[in-house]
C-alpha positions, 0 to 999 in steps of 0.5 A: 280439309276440315269443316268447323262443327263447333268452336273458334279457330285463329288463322295465322300467316307466317311473316318474313321473320320465321318466328313471327306470324300475323292473324289473318282471321278467325273462323267458327261454326260452319266455316272450312279450313284447308279448302284452298289446298284441296282445290288448287293443290297448292302448299298451305300458306296459313296455319290454324289454331284453336282458340276454344274447344272445337269439333272438326270434321276432316276429309282427306284428299282421296275422299274429296276427289271421290 
């Protein structure tokens, strides 16, 4: 899981066409990415890419559980 300290990230989801993705949102300062995977223990269904220079604070599953 990552907390967005600064920057802007685009959240994409794969379509039925393997090389095509749709944008499902844009997240920025104060948002989280990957939190559903940590809480629900499910596979990720989206990918994230930076639209601007960004700073993230990551936390591993091990530290999250502690």
